[in-house]
C-alpha positions in Angstrom: 157.9 -50.3 253.7 161.6 -49.7 253.1 162.4 -47.3 250.3 165.0 -49.6 248.8 162.5 -51.8 247.1 163.6 -50.4 243.8 166.9 -52.0 244.1 165.9 -55.2 245.9 163.1 -56.0 243.5 164.3 -57.9 240.5 162.6 -55.4 238.2 163.6 -55.0 234.6 166.9 -53.2 234.1 165.1 -50.4 232.2 163.0 -49.7 235.3 166.0 -49.3 237.6 167.7 -47.2 234.9 164.7 -44.9 234.7 165.0 -44.3 238.5 168.7 -43.7 238.1 168.2 -41.2 235.3 165.5 -39.3 237.2 167.7 -39.3 240.4 170.6 -37.8 238.5 168.5 -35.3 236.5 166.8 -33.9 239.6 169.5 -33.8 242.3 168.5 -37.0 244.0 164.7 -36.5 243.9 162.5 -39.1 242.3 158.7 -39.3 241.8 156.1 -42.1 242.1 156.1 -44.5 245.0 159.7 -43.5 246.0 158.9 -39.8 246.3 160.2 -38.3 249.6 162.2 -41.5 250.5 165.8 -41.5 251.5 167.4 -42.9 248.3 171.0 -43.2 247.2 172.8 -44.6 244.2 175.4 -47.3 245.0 177.9 -48.1 242.3 179.8 -51.3 242.8 182.4 -53.2 240.7 181.1 -56.6 239.5 182.7 -59.5 241.5 183.1 -61.5 238.3 182.7 -59.1 235.5 184.6 -56.1 236.8 182.0 -53.9 235.3 180.4 -51.0 237.1 176.9 -51.6 238.5 174.7 -48.9 239.8 171.8 -49.7 242.1 169.2 -47.4 243.7 169.0 -48.2 247.4 167.2 -46.9 250.4 169.4 -45.8 253.3 169.2 -45.0 257.0 171.3 -42.6 258.9 172.9 -43.5 262.2 174.7 -40.5 263.5 177.2 -39.7 260.8 177.0 -43.1 259.3 175.1 -44.2 256.3 173.5 -47.7 256.4 172.1 -49.9 253.6 170.6 -53.3 254.1 170.9 -56.3 251.8 167.3 -57.4 252.3 166.5 -58.7 248.8 162.9 -58.5 249.9 163.5 -61.3 252.3 164.5 -63.8 249.6 167.0 -66.6 250.5 170.0 -65.1 248.6 171.9 -61.9 249.2 171.6 -59.3 246.4 174.3 -59.2 243.8 175.5 -55.8 244.9 176.4 -57.2 248.3 178.7 -59.9 246.7 180.2 -57.1 244.6 181.2 -55.0 247.5 182.8 -58.0 249.3 185.0 -58.5 246.2 185.6 -54.7 245.7 185.1 -52.8 248.9 185.5 -49.3 247.5 182.2 -48.1 246.2 180.8 -44.9 244.7 177.8 -43.3 246.5 175.5 -40.6 245.2 173.2 -38.7 247.5 171.4 -35.7 246.1 173.8 -34.0 243.8 176.9 -35.1 245.8 179.1 -38.1 244.8 181.9 -39.6 246.9 183.9 -42.8 247.4 183.1 -45.0 250.4 184.5 -48.1 252.0 181.6 -50.6 252.4 181.9 -52.6 255.6 179.3 -55.2 256.7 178.6 -54.9 260.4 179.2 -58.0 262.6 178.0 -59.4 265.8 176.6 -57.1 268.5 177.2 -54.1 266.3 175.2 -55.6 263.5 172.3 -56.3 265.9 172.5 -52.7 267.3 172.5 -51.2 263.8 169.7 -53.4 262.5 167.5 -52.5 265.5 168.1 -48.9 264.6 167.2 -49.5 261.0 163.9 -51.3 261.9 163.0 -48.4 264.2 163.4 -46.1 261.3 162.0 -48.4 258.6 159.9 -51.2 260.1 159.6 -53.0 256.8 163.1 -54.4 257.1 162.0 -56.4 260.1 159.3 -57.9 257.9 162.0 -58.8 255.4 164.1 -60.5 258.1 161.0 -62.5 259.2 160.7 -63.9 255.7 164.1 -65.5 255.6 166.5 -67.6 257.7 169.6 -65.7 256.4 170.8 -62.7 258.4 170.2 -59.6 256.5 173.5 -57.8 256.0 173.8 -54.3 257.4 176.5 -52.4 255.5 178.1 -49.2 256.8 179.3 -46.8 254.1 182.4 -45.3 255.6 184.8 -42.7 254.3 187.3 -44.4 252.0 190.2 -42.3 253.1 192.3 -43.5 256.1 191.4 -41.9 259.4 193.1 -38.5 259.7 193.9 -38.4 256.0 195.0 -34.9 254.8 196.1 -34.4 251.2 199.8 -33.4 251.3 199.3 -30.0 249.6 197.9 -28.4 246.5 198.6 -30.6 243.5 200.4 -28.6 240.8 202.9 -31.0 239.4 203.2 -34.7 238.6 205.6 -35.0 241.5 202.9 -33.6 243.8 200.4 -36.1 242.4 202.8 -39.1 242.9 203.5 -37.9 246.4 199.8 -37.7 247.2 199.3 -41.3 246.0 202.3 -42.5 248.1 201.0 -40.7 251.2 197.6 -42.3 250.8 199.1 -45.8 250.4 201.3 -45.3 253.5 198.4 -44.0 255.6 196.0 -46.8 254.4 198.6 -49.5 255.3 199.3 -47.8 258.6 195.6 -47.9 259.5 195.3 -51.6 258.6 198.3 -52.5 260.7 196.9 -50.5 263.6 193.6 -52.3 263.4 195.3 -55.7 263.2 197.5 -54.9 266.2 194.4 -53.8 268.2 192.8 -57.2 267.3 195.8 -59.2 268.5 195.8 -57.1 271.8 192.1 -57.9 272.3 192.8 -61.6 271.5 195.6 -61.7 274.0 193.4 -60.1 276.6 190.7 -62.7 275.9 193.2 -65.5 276.4 194.5 -64.1 279.6 191.0 -63.7 281.0 190.2 -67.3 279.9 193.3 -68.6 281.7 192.4 -66.6 284.9 188.9 -67.9 284.8 190.2 -71.5 284.3 192.5 -71.1 287.2 189.7 -69.9 289.5 187.4 -72.8 288.6 188.5 -76.0 286.8 184.8 -76.8 286.3 184.0 -73.5 284.7 183.3 -75.0 281.3 180.7 -77.3 282.6 179.2 -74.6 284.8 179.2 -71.9 282.1 178.1 -74.2 279.3 181.1 -73.2 277.3 182.9 -70.0 276.7 182.9 -67.3 273.9 185.5 -67.8 271.2 188.5 -65.5 270.9 187.8 -62.5 268.7 188.4 -63.1 265.0 189.9 -60.7 262.4 186.9 -58.8 261.4 185.3 -57.5 258.2 186.5 -54.0 258.9 190.1 -55.2 258.6 189.3 -57.4 255.6 187.6 -54.7 253.6 190.2 -52.0 254.3 193.1 -54.3 253.5 191.5 -55.6 250.3 190.8 -52.0 249.2 194.5 -51.1 249.9 195.7 -54.1 247.9 193.5 -53.3 244.9 194.6 -49.6 245.0 198.3 -50.6 245.2 198.0 -53.0 242.3 196.3 -50.3 240.2 199.1 -47.8 241.1 202.0 -50.1 240.3 200.4 -51.3 237.0 199.9 -47.7 236.0 203.6 -46.9 236.8 204.9 -50.0 234.9 202.6 -49.3 231.9 202.8 -45.6 231.6 204.8 -43.5 234.0 208.2 -45.4 234.1 208.4 -46.0 230.3 207.6 -42.3 229.7 210.3 -41.1 232.0 212.8 -43.6 230.7 212.5 -42.2 227.2 214.0 -38.9 228.4 216.4 -40.4 230.9 217.9 -43.5 229.3 220.9 -43.4 231.7 218.6 -44.4 234.6 218.1 -48.0 233.3 219.5 -49.4 236.6 217.0 -47.3 238.6 214.0 -48.6 236.6 215.3 -52.2 236.8 215.4 -51.9 240.6 211.9 -50.3 240.7 210.5 -53.1 238.5 212.1 -55.8 240.7 210.7 -54.1 243.9 207.2 -54.0 242.2 207.4 -57.7 241.6 208.4 -58.3 245.3 205.5 -56.2 246.5 203.1 -57.9 244.1 204.0 -61.3 245.5 203.2 -60.2 249.0 200.1 -58.4 247.8 198.9 -61.6 246.1 199.5 -63.6 249.3 197.4 -61.1 251.3 194.6 -61.2 248.8 194.6 -65.0 249.0 194.2 -64.8 252.7 191.3 -62.3 252.2 189.5 -64.5 249.7 186.9 -65.7 252.2 184.6 -63.7 254.5 186.8 -64.8 257.4 190.5 -64.0 257.1 192.5 -67.2 256.8 195.4 -67.8 259.2 195.5 -64.6 261.2 199.1 -65.1 262.3 200.3 -65.5 258.8 198.2 -62.5 257.7 199.9 -60.4 260.4 203.4 -61.5 259.2 202.6 -60.8 255.6 201.3 -57.4 256.5 204.5 -56.6 258.4 206.6 -57.8 255.4 204.4 -55.6 253.1 205.0 -52.6 255.3 208.8 -53.0 255.3 209.1 -53.7 251.6 206.6 -51.1 250.4 207.9 -48.2 252.6 211.5 -48.9 251.5 210.3 -49.0 247.8 208.4 -45.7 248.1 211.3 -44.0 249.8 213.7 -45.1 247.0 211.2 -44.1 244.2 210.7 -40.7 245.8 214.5 -40.1 246.0 215.1 -41.2 242.4 212.0 -40.2 240.5 210.3 -37.2 242.1 213.0 -34.7 241.1 212.4 -35.6 237.5 208.7 -34.8 237.8 208.9 -31.5 239.7 208.4 -29.4 236.5 205.8 -31.6 234.9 202.4 -29.8 235.3 199.4 -31.7 236.7 196.8 -32.2 235.5 198.3 -32.8 232.1 197.3 -30.4 229.3 194.2 -31.4 227.4 192.9 -34.0 230.0 191.2 -34.1 233.4 193.1 -35.2 236.5 192.2 -38.5 238.0 191.2 -39.1 241.6 194.4 -40.9 242.4 195.8 -41.7 239.0 
C-alpha cells in the first residue's frame, strides 16, 4: 500500500506530530509501519487560516521530479493540504535532512494520466484508492520554486545586494510566466488554424468526427507560478512600505518626493496584482485574453518601478551590511 497513509488517514494530530518529530530527529527515517518508505514532510499555508500545516506524505520519483498524490484513501473529498497548495502554491519540502521550497503544480490531462500510471507502477495501492472514488486523484509535481535558469546575482553582503536579489527574482519570475502565457496563445492559434483547415477540407467533419477537441486552456502551471509571483510581490512591497522605506526616510528626509512616487507606484502595481489574483481565483483562469493584457500591464509597470527604485534607493544601501547584526538573514526578505 502507499506509504502516504500517515497523511491521508484522518489520524489524531498527535499521531501525525509524532511521525513529524521522529522524521526530523532521525534525518527523515521513521519506524513502525512506515519504516523504509519514501516519506517527505510537506508544509503548506492554510487556504483560510494562513497558518503553516505540516503533513507527512509518501512520494514517488519520476526522473528528477517528485510526485505526491491527493488520495485521501479514496474518500470523496480532496485532502486539506491539496486545497492549501492551490491557494498558496509555494510549499516547503523536507526529505531526509534537506529542506527546500517548491512550487506545487497539479498535473493535467494526458500528463496527469502518464504520471499517475507511473505512480501506480511504483505503488499499486494508489490504483486501489482511485477505484474507491469517482473523483480524479490529483497528482502534484513538486517543482523548483525558482524561475528556470535562476542564478543569484552575486554574494549578498549589503542591503543593496539583498534588494537587488529580490528584484532579479521578481523580474525572472514574471518573465517566465509571460513566456508560458505566450507559448499557450501560440498553441491556441495553431489549434484554431488547424481547425479552420480541417473545416475547409470537409464541411461535414463535425458530424464525421463526433466533435473536436477544445482549444487548449491556460493551465495550472501558469496559474500556480503566477499566483506565487503575486504573493511574493505583495509580501515584498508590504515589507518595503512597513519597514524599509520608513527606515531610510528617517536618514534622508529630503527624499520625500522619491518615497511619495514609490508609494504611488506600489499602489498601481497592487491594483494590477489584485486584478490578476481575481482572475486566478478558480482552478481555471478566467478570461484568458484579459489575463494576458493584465500581465503585460504588470510587466510594464513593475519593471519601470524597479528601475526607478534601484536608481534612487540602491546607492543609499550600499554600505548597510547584510544580514543585519544580531539577526539571521531571510530567504528573500
